[in-house]
PyMOL CGO cylinders between C-alpha atoms (Angstrom):
from pymol import cmd
from pymol.cgo import CYLINDER

trace = [
    CYLINDER, 101.45, 111.91, 112.51, 100.93, 109.93, 109.30, 0.3, 1, 1, 1, 1, 1, 1,
    CYLINDER, 100.93, 109.93, 109.30, 97.72, 109.44, 107.39, 0.3, 1, 1, 1, 1, 1, 1,
    CYLINDER, 97.72, 109.44, 107.39, 96.62, 106.03, 106.12, 0.3, 1, 1, 1, 1, 1, 1,
    CYLINDER, 96.62, 106.03, 106.12, 94.57, 105.81, 102.93, 0.3, 1, 1, 1, 1, 1, 1,
    CYLINDER, 94.57, 105.81, 102.93, 93.11, 102.64, 101.48, 0.3, 1, 1, 1, 1, 1, 1,
    CYLINDER, 93.11, 102.64, 101.48, 93.48, 103.18, 97.73, 0.3, 1, 1, 1, 1, 1, 1,
    CYLINDER, 93.48, 103.18, 97.73, 93.16, 99.79, 96.04, 0.3, 1, 1, 1, 1, 1, 1,
    CYLINDER, 93.16, 99.79, 96.04, 93.39, 100.53, 92.33, 0.3, 1, 1, 1, 1, 1, 1,
    CYLINDER, 93.39, 100.53, 92.33, 96.36, 102.02, 90.50, 0.3, 1, 1, 1, 1, 1, 1,
    CYLINDER, 96.36, 102.02, 90.50, 94.55, 105.06, 89.07, 0.3, 1, 1, 1, 1, 1, 1,
    CYLINDER, 94.55, 105.06, 89.07, 93.40, 106.24, 92.49, 0.3, 1, 1, 1, 1, 1, 1,
    CYLINDER, 93.40, 106.24, 92.49, 96.86, 105.54, 93.89, 0.3, 1, 1, 1, 1, 1, 1,
    CYLINDER, 96.86, 105.54, 93.89, 98.45, 107.65, 91.18, 0.3, 1, 1, 1, 1, 1, 1,
    CYLINDER, 98.45, 107.65, 91.18, 96.02, 110.50, 91.92, 0.3, 1, 1, 1, 1, 1, 1,
    CYLINDER, 96.02, 110.50, 91.92, 96.80, 110.33, 95.64, 0.3, 1, 1, 1, 1, 1, 1,
    CYLINDER, 96.80, 110.33, 95.64, 100.53, 110.38, 94.98, 0.3, 1, 1, 1, 1, 1, 1,
    CYLINDER, 100.53, 110.38, 94.98, 100.17, 113.63, 93.02, 0.3, 1, 1, 1, 1, 1, 1,
    CYLINDER, 100.17, 113.63, 93.02, 98.83, 115.41, 96.11, 0.3, 1, 1, 1, 1, 1, 1,
    CYLINDER, 98.83, 115.41, 96.11, 101.47, 116.78, 98.43, 0.3, 1, 1, 1, 1, 1, 1,
    CYLINDER, 101.47, 116.78, 98.43, 100.19, 115.39, 101.75, 0.3, 1, 1, 1, 1, 1, 1,
    CYLINDER, 100.19, 115.39, 101.75, 103.33, 116.46, 103.59, 0.3, 1, 1, 1, 1, 1, 1,
    CYLINDER, 103.33, 116.46, 103.59, 102.63, 120.12, 102.84, 0.3, 1, 1, 1, 1, 1, 1,
    CYLINDER, 102.63, 120.12, 102.84, 99.00, 119.89, 103.98, 0.3, 1, 1, 1, 1, 1, 1,
    CYLINDER, 99.00, 119.89, 103.98, 98.15, 121.96, 107.02, 0.3, 1, 1, 1, 1, 1, 1,
    CYLINDER, 98.15, 121.96, 107.02, 94.83, 121.53, 108.83, 0.3, 1, 1, 1, 1, 1, 1,
    CYLINDER, 94.83, 121.53, 108.83, 92.70, 124.64, 108.67, 0.3, 1, 1, 1, 1, 1, 1,
    CYLINDER, 92.70, 124.64, 108.67, 90.34, 123.80, 111.51, 0.3, 1, 1, 1, 1, 1, 1,
    CYLINDER, 90.34, 123.80, 111.51, 87.70, 121.16, 111.79, 0.3, 1, 1, 1, 1, 1, 1,
    CYLINDER, 87.70, 121.16, 111.79, 86.83, 118.57, 109.17, 0.3, 1, 1, 1, 1, 1, 1,
    CYLINDER, 86.83, 118.57, 109.17, 83.35, 117.01, 109.17, 0.3, 1, 1, 1, 1, 1, 1,
    CYLINDER, 83.35, 117.01, 109.17, 83.28, 113.38, 108.04, 0.3, 1, 1, 1, 1, 1, 1,
    CYLINDER, 83.28, 113.38, 108.04, 80.99, 110.40, 108.16, 0.3, 1, 1, 1, 1, 1, 1,
    CYLINDER, 80.99, 110.40, 108.16, 82.44, 107.08, 109.30, 0.3, 1, 1, 1, 1, 1, 1,
    CYLINDER, 82.44, 107.08, 109.30, 81.00, 103.59, 109.44, 0.3, 1, 1, 1, 1, 1, 1,
    CYLINDER, 81.00, 103.59, 109.44, 80.11, 102.57, 113.02, 0.3, 1, 1, 1, 1, 1, 1,
    CYLINDER, 80.11, 102.57, 113.02, 82.12, 99.33, 112.72, 0.3, 1, 1, 1, 1, 1, 1,
    CYLINDER, 82.12, 99.33, 112.72, 85.19, 101.25, 111.58, 0.3, 1, 1, 1, 1, 1, 1,
    CYLINDER, 85.19, 101.25, 111.58, 84.77, 103.70, 114.45, 0.3, 1, 1, 1, 1, 1, 1,
    CYLINDER, 84.77, 103.70, 114.45, 84.48, 100.83, 116.90, 0.3, 1, 1, 1, 1, 1, 1,
    CYLINDER, 84.48, 100.83, 116.90, 87.72, 99.27, 115.59, 0.3, 1, 1, 1, 1, 1, 1,
    CYLINDER, 87.72, 99.27, 115.59, 89.59, 102.58, 115.83, 0.3, 1, 1, 1, 1, 1, 1,
    CYLINDER, 89.59, 102.58, 115.83, 88.40, 103.17, 119.38, 0.3, 1, 1, 1, 1, 1, 1,
    CYLINDER, 88.40, 103.17, 119.38, 89.12, 99.59, 120.47, 0.3, 1, 1, 1, 1, 1, 1,
    CYLINDER, 89.12, 99.59, 120.47, 92.67, 99.74, 119.09, 0.3, 1, 1, 1, 1, 1, 1,
    CYLINDER, 92.67, 99.74, 119.09, 93.31, 103.18, 120.66, 0.3, 1, 1, 1, 1, 1, 1,
    CYLINDER, 93.31, 103.18, 120.66, 93.86, 104.68, 117.22, 0.3, 1, 1, 1, 1, 1, 1,
    CYLINDER, 93.86, 104.68, 117.22, 91.17, 107.28, 117.83, 0.3, 1, 1, 1, 1, 1, 1,
    CYLINDER, 91.17, 107.28, 117.83, 90.28, 108.85, 121.14, 0.3, 1, 1, 1, 1, 1, 1,
    CYLINDER, 90.28, 108.85, 121.14, 86.97, 110.35, 122.23, 0.3, 1, 1, 1, 1, 1, 1,
    CYLINDER, 86.97, 110.35, 122.23, 88.56, 113.71, 122.95, 0.3, 1, 1, 1, 1, 1, 1,
    CYLINDER, 88.56, 113.71, 122.95, 89.53, 113.91, 119.25, 0.3, 1, 1, 1, 1, 1, 1,
    CYLINDER, 89.53, 113.91, 119.25, 85.98, 114.14, 117.89, 0.3, 1, 1, 1, 1, 1, 1,
    CYLINDER, 85.98, 114.14, 117.89, 82.42, 115.21, 118.68, 0.3, 1, 1, 1, 1, 1, 1,
    CYLINDER, 82.42, 115.21, 118.68, 78.99, 114.13, 117.49, 0.3, 1, 1, 1, 1, 1, 1,
    CYLINDER, 78.99, 114.13, 117.49, 76.67, 116.66, 115.91, 0.3, 1, 1, 1, 1, 1, 1,
    CYLINDER, 76.67, 116.66, 115.91, 73.37, 114.79, 116.24, 0.3, 1, 1, 1, 1, 1, 1,
    CYLINDER, 73.37, 114.79, 116.24, 71.65, 112.79, 118.97, 0.3, 1, 1, 1, 1, 1, 1,
    CYLINDER, 71.65, 112.79, 118.97, 71.55, 109.52, 117.00, 0.3, 1, 1, 1, 1, 1, 1,
    CYLINDER, 71.55, 109.52, 117.00, 75.33, 109.62, 116.50, 0.3, 1, 1, 1, 1, 1, 1,
    CYLINDER, 75.33, 109.62, 116.50, 75.87, 110.41, 120.17, 0.3, 1, 1, 1, 1, 1, 1,
    CYLINDER, 75.87, 110.41, 120.17, 73.87, 107.34, 121.16, 0.3, 1, 1, 1, 1, 1, 1,
    CYLINDER, 73.87, 107.34, 121.16, 75.79, 105.09, 118.75, 0.3, 1, 1, 1, 1, 1, 1,
    CYLINDER, 75.79, 105.09, 118.75, 79.15, 106.37, 120.03, 0.3, 1, 1, 1, 1, 1, 1,
    CYLINDER, 79.15, 106.37, 120.03, 77.99, 106.01, 123.64, 0.3, 1, 1, 1, 1, 1, 1,
    CYLINDER, 77.99, 106.01, 123.64, 77.11, 102.36, 122.94, 0.3, 1, 1, 1, 1, 1, 1,
    CYLINDER, 77.11, 102.36, 122.94, 80.46, 101.74, 121.23, 0.3, 1, 1, 1, 1, 1, 1,
    CYLINDER, 80.46, 101.74, 121.23, 82.33, 103.21, 124.18, 0.3, 1, 1, 1, 1, 1, 1,
    CYLINDER, 82.33, 103.21, 124.18, 80.38, 101.12, 126.65, 0.3, 1, 1, 1, 1, 1, 1,
    CYLINDER, 80.38, 101.12, 126.65, 81.16, 98.02, 124.59, 0.3, 1, 1, 1, 1, 1, 1,
    CYLINDER, 81.16, 98.02, 124.59, 84.86, 98.92, 124.63, 0.3, 1, 1, 1, 1, 1, 1,
    CYLINDER, 84.86, 98.92, 124.63, 84.79, 99.26, 128.41, 0.3, 1, 1, 1, 1, 1, 1,
    CYLINDER, 84.79, 99.26, 128.41, 83.09, 95.88, 128.81, 0.3, 1, 1, 1, 1, 1, 1,
    CYLINDER, 83.09, 95.88, 128.81, 85.82, 94.17, 126.75, 0.3, 1, 1, 1, 1, 1, 1,
    CYLINDER, 85.82, 94.17, 126.75, 88.64, 95.57, 128.91, 0.3, 1, 1, 1, 1, 1, 1,
]
cmd.load_cgo(trace, "trace")
């Protein structure tokens, strides 16, 4: 599976190219924060699935629940 990175300027692009992403091996879980709109787009386009992540706080759970319900309404 490939990884997509939005790196607009040349200096950041050069830094990213120096990292060997192909040799990277996941060591377990990674905790990230993601914008709710971005999460909604990923879920709506089936690029991220609910079984692939979990929420660690009640507020996040409620936001994700709402996003999922919205996705179901659209289908």
